[in-house]
TIPA-707977 format. One record per residue: residue number from 1; residue in one letter; x, y, z of N, C-alpha, C in turn. Coordinates in steps of 0.02 Angstrom, whole numbers, plus 50000, padded with zeros to 5 digits. Example, Ala and Ser with C-alpha at 12.3 -4.5 7.8 and 13.67 -1.06 7.14 Angstrom:
BEGIN
   n res n_east n_north  n_up ca_east ca_north ca_up c_east c_north  c_up
   1   A  50660   49716 50390   50615    49775 50390  50660   49835 50390
   2   S  50642   49888 50354   50684    49947 50357  50645   50002 50394
! end
This chain:
BEGIN
   n res n_east n_north  n_up ca_east ca_north ca_up c_east c_north  c_up
   1   M  57881   54724 57464   57871    54678 57414  57897   54713 57352
   2   L  57940   54667 57313   57966    54677 57244  57923   54635 57189
   3   V  57923   54655 57134   57894    54624 57069  57951   54619 57022
   4   H  57953   54547 56999   57996    54526 56955  57991   54574 56892
   5   P  58041   54602 56851   58018    54638 56795  58003   54599 56733
   6   N  58009   54542 56751   57991    54495 56688  57996   54532 56608
   7   P  58069   54532 56600   58092    54556 56534  58082   54503 56475
   8   D  58077   54521 56409   58087    54479 56351  58148   54438 56360
   9   P  58147   54380 56353   58200    54341 56358  58251   54360 56282
  10   V  58217   54385 56241   58260    54411 56179  58290   54475 56195
  11   A  58349   54490 56184   58375    54562 56200  58361   54607 56141
  12   F  58374   54578 56083   58366    54599 56021  58381   54563 55974
  13   Y  58363   54580 55909   58373    54542 55848  58427   54569 55796
  14   I  58468   54524 55772   58512    54534 55700  58486   54507 55659
  15   G  58449   54556 55619   58402    54519 55562  58347   54498 55585
  16   S  58339   54424 55574   58296    54393 55601  58324   54333 55650
  17   W  58381   54344 55681   58414    54300 55723  58412   54338 55784
  18   P  58376   54298 55825   58358    54323 55914  58426   54311 55947
  19   V  58451   54378 55982   58494    54376 56038  58467   54371 56102
  20   Y  58477   54327 56130   58451    54301 56196  58489   54325 56252
  21   W  58458   54363 56320   58490    54391 56361  58534   54334 56422
  22   Y  58496   54278 56400   58543    54222 56432  58616   54215 56408
  23   G  58617   54211 56336   58686    54201 56304  58724   54275 56296
  24   I  58701   54330 56319   58734    54394 56321  58775   54381 56403
  25   M  58737   54343 56455   58756    54334 56502  58821   54295 56496
  26   Y  58825   54242 56465   58876    54201 56456  58925   54218 56416
  27   G  58915   54285 56375   58964    54319 56334  58993   54351 56408
  28   I  58963   54395 56433   58993    54438 56489  59041   54391 56533
  29   A  59014   54326 56543   59054    54292 56586  59118   54278 56556
  30   F  59122   54251 56497   59184    54242 56456  59223   54295 56474
  31   L  59192   54350 56441   59235    54426 56435  59276   54448 56487
  32   Q  59226   54425 56556   59280    54448 56624  59316   54392 56643
  33   F  59315   54347 56620   59375    54291 56627  59443   54322 56588
  34   I  59433   54339 56520   59488    54362 56488  59517   54429 56520
  35   L  59474   54467 56537   59497    54534 56569  59532   54514 56636
  36   L  59498   54491 56680   59527    54469 56738  59596   54421 56734
  37   G  59598   54364 56692   59655    54330 56678  59710   54372 56652
  38   N  59693   54423 56610   59755    54476 56585  59785   54514 56657
  39   L  59742   54525 56695   59754    54548 56766  59808   54512 56797
  40   R  59780   54454 56801   59804    54397 56849  59867   54385 56827
  41   I  59892   54386 56761   59963    54364 56731  60010   54424 56750
  42   K  59991   54475 56778   60043    54524 56793  60057   54526 56870
  43   Q  60023   54476 56918   60038    54471 56978  60106   54429 56974
  44   P  60158   54457 57021   60220    54423 57012  60229   54344 57007
  45   H  60195   54306 57054   60206    54237 57081  60169   54203 57009
  46   I  60121   54242 56968   60090    54210 56926  60143   54213 56855
  47   A  60164   54289 56843   60210    54288 56791  60265   54246 56808
  48   A  60289   54236 56859   60341    54193 56861  60334   54117 56850
  49   Q  60286   54094 56836   60261    54037 56806  60258   54030 56737
  50   G  60267   54087 56702   60271    54099 56630  60197   54102 56602
  51   W  60151   54126 56622   60085    54144 56606  60087   54201 56574
  52   T  60052   54186 56508   60046    54259 56445  59963   54263 56435
  53   K  59967   54312 56393   59897    54326 56366  59886   54282 56314
  54   E  59930   54243 56293   59924    54185 56226  59888   54124 56284
  55   H  59912   54125 56334   59884    54058 56370  59803   54077 56391
  56   V  59792   54139 56405   59733    54162 56434  59677   54153 56370
  57   S  59693   54168 56309   59661    54171 56254  59641   54090 56245
  58   D  59691   54033 56243   59692    53983 56233  59647   53944 56289
  59   I  59656   53958 56345   59632    53922 56398  59554   53942 56395
  60   I  59533   53999 56376   59452    54019 56376  59421   53978 56327
  61   F  59459   53958 56263   59421    53911 56219  59414   53844 56243
  62   Y  59446   53828 56272   59441    53757 56308  59388   53761 56362
  63   G  59380   53818 56405   59337    53830 56466  59279   53832 56439
  64   M  59265   53875 56385   59210    53877 56352  59166   53807 56323
  65   L  59211   53751 56294   59188    53694 56281  59172   53658 56343
  66   G  59203   53667 56398   59193    53627 56461  59136   53649 56491
  67   V  59130   53729 56504   59065    53748 56528  58993   53727 56486
  68   V  58996   53739 56417   58931    53727 56384  58917   53657 56384
  69   I  58970   53627 56362   58951    53548 56355  58937   53507 56421
  70   G  58980   53528 56474   58972    53495 56542  58911   53519 56581
  71   G  58896   53581 56562   58841    53619 56594  58769   53588 56577
  72   R  58768   53578 56509   58706    53548 56473  58701   53492 56495
  73   L  58761   53451 56496   58755    53370 56505  58731   53379 56576
  74   G  58750   53414 56617   58717    53398 56689  58664   53416 56711
  75   E  58647   53466 56668   58563    53488 56679  58522   53426 56649
  76   V  58544   53391 56603   58498    53325 56574  58504   53264 56621
  77   L  58564   53262 56634   58592    53189 56680  58575   53206 56760
  78   F  58585   53258 56779   58575    53282 56856  58509   53292 56872
  79   Y  58470   53326 56822   58406    53371 56850  58356   53355 56813
  80   R  58336   53342 56739   58288    53320 56708  58295   53273 56651
  81   P  58319   53215 56673   58343    53164 56623  58270   53136 56589
  82   A  58217   53139 56633   58163    53114 56591  58140   53144 56542
  83   Y  58148   53219 56563   58115    53281 56515  58146   53279 56441
  84   Y  58224   53262 56450   58254    53294 56396  58266   53212 56351
  85   F  58271   53167 56395   58263    53102 56351  58199   53090 56308
  86   E  58146   53119 56325   58083    53128 56280  58078   53184 56240
  87   N  58128   53233 56248   58131    53290 56198  58204   53295 56182
  88   P  58251   53255 56146   58325    53260 56145  58340   53309 56090
  89   M  58288   53345 56062   58305    53395 56004  58318   53444 56052
  90   E  58292   53453 56108   58307    53528 56154  58368   53517 56189
  91   I  58407   53465 56180   58472    53461 56222  58503   53510 56195
  92   P  58526   53527 56134   58577    53576 56125  58547   53648 56131
  93   M  58484   53671 56143   58463    53732 56145  58473   53772 56215
  94   T  58541   53775 56222   58570    53810 56275  58536   53882 56290
  95   W  58526   53916 56234   58497    53983 56238  58430   53992 56282
  96   L  58394   53938 56280   58338    53938 56323  58345   53933 56391
  97   G  58411   53921 56417   58423    53917 56492  58422   53837 56515
  98   G  58445   53823 56561   58450    53770 56583  58522   53730 56576
  99   M  58571   53747 56630   58639    53732 56639  58650   53723 56714
 100   S  58680   53662 56704   58700    53647 56782  58766   53659 56806
 101   F  58785   53703 56870   58840    53722 56885  58903   53681 56891
 102   H  58857   53614 56917   58918    53558 56942  58924   53515 56880
 103   G  58893   53520 56824   58900    53491 56761  58966   53531 56727
 104   G  58958   53589 56731   59001    53640 56696  59063   53638 56729
 105   F  59043   53620 56802   59120    53616 56832  59156   53551 56825
 106   L  59124   53503 56812   59167    53433 56789  59189   53441 56722
 107   G  59149   53483 56686   59165    53492 56614  59232   53523 56604
 108   V  59234   53589 56654   59297    53619 56647  59359   53597 56672
 109   V  59348   53545 56725   59404    53502 56735  59430   53462 56687
 110   V  59387   53432 56664   59408    53387 56599  59454   53435 56553
 111   A  59411   53482 56527   59451    53535 56476  59511   53560 56502
 112   M  59531   53573 56565   59587    53608 56600  59641   53550 56602
 113   W  59608   53484 56601   59658    53419 56615  59690   53416 56532
 114   I  59642   53428 56483   59658    53414 56421  59708   53480 56394
 115   W  59695   53534 56417   59741    53583 56396  59802   53591 56436
 116   S  59804   53569 56502   59876    53564 56529  59919   53520 56510
 117   R  59900   53467 56470   59937    53412 56442  59962   53441 56359
 118   K  59930   53474 56339   59941    53524 56278  59989   53569 56296
 119   S  59980   53607 56349   60016    53652 56359  60074   53631 56403
 120   K  60079   53589 56424   60131    53547 56467  60135   53594 56528
 121   K  60091   53619 56564   60086    53647 56618  60051   53601 56669
 122   N  60079   53625 56737   60048    53572 56792  59977   53595 56796
 123   I  59944   53543 56807   59871    53538 56800  59852   53580 56870
 124   G  59879   53583 56938   59871    53609 56993  59885   53681 56977
 125   D  59931   53700 56945   59944    53781 56930  59889   53811 56887
 126   V  59864   53757 56844   59812    53788 56798  59744   53796 56843
 127   F  59728   53748 56877   59672    53756 56928  59678   53816 56980
 128   D  59748   53839 56987   59745    53897 57047  59740   53959 56995
 129   F  59754   53962 56940   59768    54016 56896  59686   54028 56878
 130   I  59642   53986 56866   59583    53995 56843  59529   54002 56898
 131   A  59545   53977 56952   59498    53979 57019  59464   54058 57026
 132   P  59504   54107 57025   59486    54168 57050  59453   54208 56991
 133   L  59447   54172 56935   59410    54190 56871  59345   54180 56873
 134   V  59325   54131 56905   59260    54084 56894  59205   54114 56940
 135   P  59206   54147 56992   59148    54170 57019  59109   54225 56990
 136   L  59150   54275 56965   59102    54329 56924  59074   54296 56869
 137   G  59109   54242 56836   59067    54226 56772  59010   54180 56793
 138   Y  59004   54145 56848   58950    54111 56884  58894   54163 56894
 139   A  58913   54227 56925   58866    54271 56950  58840   54299 56885
 140   A  58866   54301 56828   58843    54316 56776  58781   54263 56744
 141   G  58801   54212 56754   58744    54150 56738  58689   54151 56774
 142   R  58704   54169 56834   58651    54180 56888  58591   54220 56862
 143   F  58619   54280 56855   58590    54338 56828  58549   54324 56770
 144   G  58570   54284 56727   58539    54268 56668  58486   54215 56690
 145   N  58488   54177 56733   58431    54142 56760  58373   54192 56789
 146   F  58397   54235 56832   58347    54282 56854  58310   54325 56808
 147   I  58352   54343 56743   58304    54369 56679  58266   54324 56650
 148   N  58274   54262 56651   58240    54213 56627  58185   54181 56673
 149   H  58175   54207 56730   58123    54195 56797  58136   54122 56794
 150   E  58200   54092 56799   58206    54031 56805  58232   54011 56887
 151   L  58226   53945 56911   58257    53940 56970  58215   53980 57037
 152   P  58143   53987 57031   58116    54030 57087  58122   54003 57150
 153   G  58122   54051 57198   58135    54027 57274  58086   54002 57310
 154   R  58096   53975 57366   58040    53953 57417  57996   54014 57432
 155   A  57937   54002 57459   57897    54038 57471  57917   54092 57529
 156   A  57907   54145 57523   57945    54193 57569  57873   54239 57611
 157   N  57888   54263 57667   57848    54293 57712  57841   54365 57689
 158   A  57772   54385 57681   57746    54449 57654  57799   54514 57680
 159   D  57820   54503 57736   57848    54562 57792  57928   54565 57762
 160   L  57952   54518 57718   58014    54510 57695  58028   54572 57647
 161   P  58071   54622 57661   58059    54685 57608  58074   54660 57543
 162   W  58117   54610 57535   58148    54595 57454  58090   54533 57430
 163   A  58049   54513 57483   58011    54461 57448  57981   54477 57384
 164   M  57969   54423 57327   57968    54457 57253  57912   54411 57232
 165   Q  57862   54457 57190   57815    54407 57156  57843   54388 57091
 166   W  57842   54338 57086   57881    54289 57038  57829   54263 56966
 167   P  57851   54284 56911   57812    54259 56867  57773   54190 56866
 168   G  57719   54174 56870   57681    54116 56872  57677   54078 56931
 169   V  57703   54129 56975   57688    54095 57053  57639   54131 57099
 170   D  57594   54094 57117   57543    54131 57162  57561   54154 57228
 171   H  57626   54150 57251   57643    54175 57317  57705   54207 57303
 172   L  57722   54254 57352   57777    54283 57359  57846   54230 57377
 173   V  57904   54241 57348   57964    54199 57354  58021   54237 57364
 174   H  58072   54185 57380   58141    54226 57386  58177   54221 57317
 175   P  58204   54289 57304   58223    54289 57237  58289   54249 57230
 176   S  58289   54180 57223   58357    54154 57252  58409   54148 57187
 177   P  58397   54169 57118   58449    54188 57081  58487   54245 57099
 178   L  58454   54301 57130   58500    54345 57146  58540   54334 57213
 179   Y  58503   54285 57263   58542    54277 57314  58608   54223 57305
 180   Q  58608   54187 57239   58655    54155 57223  58706   54185 57172
 181   T  58682   54241 57147   58731    54295 57111  58765   54329 57164
 182   I  58736   54351 57219   58781    54393 57275  58822   54347 57300
 183   V  58796   54285 57343   58849    54243 57392  58894   54190 57338
 184   D  58851   54151 57309   58905    54099 57274  58940   54146 57212
 185   G  58922   54200 57201   58957    54237 57143  59003   54290 57160
 186   L  58976   54354 57186   59013    54411 57210  59061   54394 57270
 187   F  59038   54369 57318   59055    54367 57396  59122   54312 57373
 188   L  59105   54262 57339   59158    54213 57342  59221   54243 57296
 189   F  59195   54282 57251   59252    54328 57203  59296   54365 57244
 190   F  59279   54409 57290   59319    54447 57335  59371   54395 57378
 191   I  59320   54355 57400   59378    54306 57448  59419   54272 57409
 192   V  59425   54228 57340   59465    54198 57324  59511   54246 57285
 193   W  59486   54289 57259   59541    54348 57221  59593   54374 57271
 194   W  59566   54379 57336   59615    54416 57390  59661   54361 57410
 195   F  59636   54296 57422   59683    54250 57445  59737   54227 57388
 196   A  59703   54222 57323   59772    54220 57272  59805   54278 57254
 197   R  59804   54322 57289   59837    54391 57265  59929   54371 57284
 198   T  59933   54329 57314   59991    54310 57341  60010   54228 57327
 199   Q  60080   54216 57328   60090    54140 57319  60063   54086 57360
 200   K  60040   54052 57355   60005    54000 57393  60043   53927 57368
 201   P  60025   53877 57423   60046    53820 57396  60010   53785 57326
 202   R  60036   53747 57286   60012    53726 57235  59950   53688 57261
 203   W  59878   53697 57219   59830    53666 57229  59785   53703 57269
 204   A  59795   53756 57328   59772    53768 57377  59716   53823 57350
 205   T  59728   53873 57298   59686    53921 57269  59622   53877 57242
 206   G  59630   53827 57196   59584    53798 57173  59545   53751 57217
 207   A  59588   53736 57286   59538    53700 57328  59493   53743 57374
 208   L  59520   53805 57379   59479    53847 57423  59412   53879 57378
 209   Y  59414   53868 57316   59361    53905 57271  59307   53840 57287
 210   C  59333   53775 57271   59292    53719 57271  59262   53712 57321
 211   M  59296   53714 57385   59273    53711 57464  59219   53762 57476
 212   L  59234   53818 57458   59193    53880 57480  59122   53877 57441
 213   Y  59137   53872 57367   59074    53859 57324  59030   53805 57357
 214   G  59052   53750 57372   58996    53710 57407  58982   53732 57463
 215   F  59005   53761 57514   58982    53780 57569  58926   53842 57548
 216   A  58941   53887 57505   58903    53937 57481  58837   53908 57455
 217   R  58841   53867 57402   58782    53836 57382  58740   53800 57402
 218   F  58770   53764 57459   58737    53713 57523  58692   53776 57554
 219   F  58713   53827 57560   58679    53878 57588  58616   53910 57559
 220   T  58641   53937 57487   58571    53967 57467  58533   53920 57432
 221   E  58556   53863 57440   58499    53809 57421  58435   53813 57468
 222   Y  58451   53822 57521   58397    53828 57565  58337   53877 57552
 223   F  58357   53925 57505   58299    53976 57468  58274   53968 57408
 224   R  58300   53913 57381   58270    53886 57312  58229   53827 57308
 225   V  58179   53829 57262   58140    53763 57264  58185   53725 57227
 226   P  58194   53667 57257   58229    53603 57223  58204   53566 57167
 227   D  58255   53550 57139   58223    53507 57079  58208   53440 57085
 228   W  58232   53410 57136   58230    53357 57172  58270   53351 57243
 229   E  58236   53310 57282   58258    53319 57369  58276   53242 57378
 230   T  58312   53230 57433   58326    53160 57456  58329   53157 57526
 231   S  58333   53116 57575   58345    53116 57633  58407   53074 57646
 232   V  58457   53110 57688   58522    53089 57716  58518   53095 57794
 233   A  58511   53030 57821   58523    53030 57894  58454   53064 57909
 234   G  58411   53047 57880   58344    53082 57918  58343   53157 57901
 235   V  58382   53188 57863   58369    53260 57846  58370   53261 57775
 236   T  58319   53305 57753   58304    53311 57678  58345   53362 57656
 237   I  58378   53348 57609   58424    53402 57563  58411   53393 57495
 238   S  58428   53452 57462   58405    53472 57384  58454   53440 57347
 239   S  58448   53433 57285   58485    53415 57231  58552   53441 57232
 240   G  58546   53513 57235   58620    53550 57226  58642   53545 57293
 241   Q  58624   53526 57347   58651    53521 57409  58694   53445 57397
 242   V  58659   53399 57370   58687    53337 57358  58743   53340 57321
 243   L  58745   53380 57267   58797    53387 57217  58865   53435 57256
 244   S  58844   53474 57297   58883    53511 57336  58923   53477 57387
 245   I  58903   53439 57418   58942    53392 57468  59011   53373 57457
 246   P  59016   53323 57388   59087    53316 57373  59127   53369 57354
 247   M  59100   53432 57334   59153    53476 57324  59169   53502 57380
 248   I  59138   53508 57447   59168    53527 57515  59226   53468 57531
 249   A  59193   53418 57526   59250    53358 57546  59310   53360 57506
 250   V  59306   53369 57439   59372    53362 57408  59413   53428 57426
 251   G  59374   53485 57412   59402    53550 57428  59444   53557 57490
 252   A  59412   53531 57536   59438    53526 57610  59504   53485 57610
 253   G  59491   53420 57582   59542    53370 57576  59610   53391 57551
 254   V  59608   53427 57486   59655    53448 57437  59684   53515 57482
 255   M  59644   53551 57508   59679    53609 57546  59724   53586 57607
 256   F  59698   53542 57638   59729    53502 57701  59809   53486 57668
 257   W  59798   53444 57611   59851    53406 57583  59904   53461 57559
 258   A  59884   53510 57527   59928    53572 57499  59970   53597 57547
 259   Y  59932   53622 57607   59974    53646 57650  60017   53610 57697
 260   K  59997   53548 57705   60047    53494 57740  60099   53484 57699
 261   F  60089   53471 57628   60152    53464 57583  60196   53525 57578
 262   Q  60168   53581 57590   60205    53649 57590  60246   53652 57644
 263   A  60209   53647 57701   60235    53642 57768  60301   53603 57782
 264   N  60286   53549 57756   60339    53496 57758  60400   53514 57722
 265   T  60392   53548 57660   60447    53564 57619  60482   53620 57648
 266   R  60448   53674 57676   60486    53714 57703  60513   53702 57779
 267   V  60499   53647 57823   60540    53620 57868  60608   53587 57838
 268   E  60598   53548 57794   60654    53518 57768  60700   53572 57741
 269   T  60678   53613 57712   60725    53668 57682  60753   53709 57742
 270   H  60721   53720 57792   60737    53757 57854  60794   53726 57881
 271   R  60797   53646 57892   60830    53609 57926  60894   53585 57890
 272   A  60884   53604 57814   60951    53576 57770  61008   53614 57792
 273   E  61067   53587 57799   61129    53622 57819  61182   53609 57755
 274   P  61214   53671 57753   61273    53663 57685  61318   53603 57708
 275   K  61328   53576 57653   61381    53516 57654  61452   53543 57655
 276   P  61486   53518 57706   61557    53548 57716  61606   53522 57650
 277   A  61634   53578 57643   61680    53559 57584  61738   53513 57593
 278   S  61743   53480 57539   61788    53414 57535  61864   53426 57556
 279   K  61895   53379 57572   61960    53396 57601  62001   53410 57536
 280   N  61996   53389 57474   62022    53403 57422  62014   53475 57394
 281   T  61949   53504 57405   61932    53567 57381  61982   53605 57440
 282   R  61976   53594 57507   62028    53641 57550  62080   53654 57527
 283   K  62122   53575 57511   62192    53586 57485  62196   53626 57423
 284   N  62151   53629 57379   62156    53673 57331  62159   53746 57341
 285   K  62112   53757 57389   62106    53827 57413  62174   53856 57444
! end
């Protein structure tokens, strides 16, 4: 059996200003985005698209706005609308925790669309560029949930070696934020980063992350106490699973489209034959 360390949510103070662990985790998430982004622009197929450090710095600003605004609005609208409508002053208090990944995902989609228009880059290339940079940032956010002892897991058997005594819970639980840190974050990072190391059809890398995150989140949700549940075809699924199903469907559909389009292009290129020289050209020769 493990015991949650239950640390103080405040890491330290700057004067009288508290610095929260949850905020530090978001800072780490954005920092790793910059570091990995600067590594990614050195990959030959990415460098060929003209990506620069200035693009990375610019895109992180838009991404931060998308994550914070979308993540908080997703928490308000998807998970606890009644609570926040009764306590609207708490909506901007992101440092206390409570951010929806699915809301943040939609926020980033909108932010990247705006940035792509500003920078005149293809939106598919933008999503493909940022997809491998997202999972580690997600992992940092989930670890922040663990520090805040948020998102407790479902009841666990006492013989499970990593069953955890959770603050405020009278039975052992699965440490679900750690599961999501590892599976939805670290594991996905290695897969998507490996996939994206070479040239792929446009949209394929972004679609892979979207699809795999949906599958991973659907799985890890089985170990987490749901915010709400519903029944689909007689099967009870959680809120996180409901929101992950569209990600799986869209990711799979876009992946299929991306590879079908690229395959057709290759066939056409392979079958293309050089045009014969005109008679006038031959006479001139």
